[in-house]
N, C-alpha and C positions, 0 to 999 in steps of 0.2 A: 783756813783763815787765822791770822795772828790773834793770840788771846787778848792783846792790848793794841788794837790797830791805831795807826796814827791819824792825824787830823785830815789827811788827804785820802783816806780810805773810801768814805762814803761821798756820794755826789751832794753838792750843796743844797739841792732842791729835794732831797729824799723825803723830808718831812711833809712836803706839799702833795705827795702822791700823784693823783691824776691831774692836779692843778699845776703841775710843774711847767706847763707850756705858757703860763703867764709871764715867763721870762722873755717871751717874744713880744710883749706889749710895747717895748721900745720901738720895734719895727713898725707897728701899726700907728703909733703916735707921731712918727716922723712925717713931716710934710714931703710929698713926692715932687713938688714943683722944683725944677732945676736939678733933679737927681739924674745921674747917668743911667744907661741901660742895665748896668750890673746890679743896681739897686732894685730895679723893677723885676729882674729875673732872679733875685736873691731867694725869695720865698718859694717860687715854683721849683727852683733847683733843690731846695731842702725836701720838698714833697717827692721829687724824683728819687732822691737818695733813700727816702723812707720806703717807697715802692720797690726800688731795686733790692734793698736788703731784705724786705719781706718776701719777695719772690725766691731769693736764695734760701731763706729759712724754711719755707714750705717745701721747696724742692729737695733740700738736704734731708729733711725729716721723712719725706716720702721715699726717697731712695734708700735711706737707712732701714726703713721698715721693709722695703721690697727685697733688699739683699744683694742684688747684682752689682758687682764692682765695689762692694762695701769694703772699707779699709779696717776699721776698728769694730770688733764684735762686742758692742756694748749698746744696749737698747736705750732709748731716751726715756728716762725715769721722770717721775713727777718733780723730784728735787731739781733736776736740770731745767724743766719747764718753768718752775718758779724762779730759778736763778736768772733765767734769760728773759724774764718778763719786762725788764727795764733796758732792753737792748737799744732802744732809741735815745738813751741818755747821751751817747757819744755824738749823735747827730745834733742834739740840742746844744751840747757844748760847742761843737764846731760852728754852729750858726751864730752863737754869741760872739765867739772869737773872730769870726769873719766880719761881723758887724763892727766890732771894735777896730779891726784893721782897716775897714772901709772908711771909718770916721777919722782916723789919725794918720794913716800912711799917705804921703803925697803921691799922687798918680793913681791911687787905687779907685778913686771915685769916678773917673771918666776914661775907663779902658775901652778901646774899640772892640767890636765884635770879633774881628779876625785880623791878624797880621802874620805873615809868613815867618819873619824873624822872631816874632813873639811866640811862635809855636815850636820852633826848633830849639831855642835856648832852654826852655824848661825840660824838653826831652833829653837833651844832653846832660843837663845838671841832674836829672832824675837818675841817670845811669852812673854818674861819677860821684855824687854827693850823698844822696839819701840812703843808699844801701852799701856804703863803704864801711871802713873800719869804725868810724864814730857810731854808726848804727849798731854794729855788732857789740861794741863795748856797752852802749846804753841798754841794749836788749838783754845782755847778760845780767846787768845790775837790776833791771826791772823784774826779770823772771825769778830772781832769788827771793822776792817777797811778793805778797798779794796786796796791792793798793790800787784798785781799779781807777779811781779818779786821777791819782798821780801818774799812773801808767798812760792814760789817754792824754794827759797834758804833755808828757814827754814825747809821745808819738806825734802829737800835733806840731810841736816845735821842730821835730826832725823832718816831717813831711812838708813843712812850710818853707824849707830852705829854697827849693826851686821857685816857689811862688814869690818869695821875698826878693830873690835875685832878679826875676823878671820885672817886678814892680820898681825896684831901685834903678834898674837899667832902662826903665821906660820902654820895655819891649814886651810887656805882658798883654794878653787879650782875654776876653771873656771865654772864647772857645778853648784857649789853653788852660784857663783856670778851671772851668767846669769839666773839661776832658781829662785833665790830670787827676782831679778828685774822683771822677767816675772810674778811672783806671785803678786807682788805689782801692776803691770799694770792690771792684770786680775781682781783682787779684786776692784781696784779703778774704772775701767770701768764698772764692774758689778753693783757697788753701784750707778752709775749715769745713768744707761740705761733706766730708767723710765718704765720698765715693770717687773713684778714679775715672776721669773723663778725658784725659789727654791721650790721644791715640799714639801708639808706638811709631806709626808711620812718620810723624813729624820729626822725631829724633833720628830716624833712619835717613830721611831726606836731607836734614841739616843737623848733623851731630853736635856742633857747638851750642845748639839751642838748649842742650842739657844743662849747660852752665849758666845760661841767661834767663831761664824761666823755670820756676819750681813747679811741682805737681802736688795735688792734695795728699798723696801718700808720702811724699817727701816731707811736707810740713807736719804731718801727723806724728812723725817720730819725734819732733820737737816737744810734743805734749805727752807722749807715752814713754819716751826714753830721754830724760832730761839731760841738759848740757850738750845737746847735739842739734845740728840743723838750725842754727840761729838765724841764718840769712832769710830775710823777707823778700820773696820774689826772685832773687838772683843767687843760686847756689854756689856760684863761682867763689864767693868769699869764704864759704865753709871749706872748700877745697884748699884755698890759700892758707887759711889759719888752722887747718886740721881739726875742724869741728864737725865734719860730715860723718853721719852714721853709715857704717859699712853695709848695713842691710837695706839701704835706700833703694837700690836697683831691684833687689829681690822682692821687696814689698810692692814695688810698682808693678812688676810683671805678674805677681800673684793676684793683686787686686784687679788688674786689667782683664783677667780671664775668669774671674769668679762668677759663677752662674747665679741666677735668681733662685731664692729659696721658695719652695712650694710647701705651704703649711696644710696640715690635714684638717685642723679645726681653727677657726678664727672667731674670737669674741667681738661682736660689733656693739659699740656703745649705742644705747637707745637715744635717739635725738628727740628733743622736746618740740622744736619747731624747725622749719627750714633754715631760719637765721642762726640756729645754734651750731651750724657747721663751722662758724668762725671761732668757736670756743674749743674746737678739736686741736690737736697738736699741729695738724697741717694748716690750720687757720691762722688767725692773727696771733702773733707771739705774745702781744700784750694782753690778750683776752684768754689765752689757753690756760692760764694759771688761776683764773677767777671763775666762780660759779656763774651759771647762765642767769642773767637778768636782762630786763628790757633796757636797751640803750638806743636813743633816738638816732644817733649817727649811723648805726648799722643798717637802717632802712635805706640809706643811700646805696647799699650794696645789693639791692633787690635784682637788678639786671644780672649780676654775677650769680646770685642765688638761683635764679630761674635757669640760667645756662648750665649750672651744675646739676640741677634736677633733670634737665633734658639729656645731658650726657649720661647720667646714671640710668635713666630709662632706656637709652639707646644701647649702651655697652654693658649694662649690668647683666650678670649671669645668675640664674636660679640654681641653688645647690641641689644635688642629687642625694637624697637620703638613702636610697636603696632600691633594688629592683624586686 
């Protein structure tokens, strides 16, 4: 982190702590009469994004500990858990910016649920605009410094190009809007999951796919060997501009065949109550960095807690100390 970070380093609501979600009070205070379906589905979609990202976080941490197909041999330390406790800030920021766009952009308030031409246009612009030369140039500039808030602002502007194009052409739809954002979330989470899951058979059946879709091992080199593999989702631009890491293919094949690690001794953290499972690293990322205390909203997870207990009883193995 820079010794003297700029004004766009921290999130604006950092001082609010857990009360940062009061930024969504504008949504609750708005009258719903006369609003289009996109406004009604706005908040449920943000909840879906939160669930989607949380699933990837838990899965990535589980597979990193398990070891099979792992890419980077670095355990998840407490510092990383603390650093990632505010992972939902980018969803909060996107929600505010989407609301601003809904209020000021003509045609954004009354989009239809589906239209064929409104789904094809964003897909084409996704391939031709979002991940072309402007993105690589911006990505290089962003990765040279650490400014999380400014970085997410720049990413939002880049990724909104297809959405704005569809809105201004009056060709956008709710399905295209939510589908496009879900695609971005899926690819971004997959690229940072630290385990290889793309089967080699896909590239054997369709070799050009290697240049159209990145893999987790490919993007991991962008973080471990800087100034390489800048392209997000589509490696073809790294091949064009000469920024592709030469060890990308070797790392992919090595990670794909890596076996699971079998440990001789495992230290199990003593759980206080069944609800404390959500404070583990595999649990809620926002709670994993905090001491266990009673939180009323965790009681809503009791069905999941009971299901976890049943799975543990069913598939748990008793250790053999000796014969």
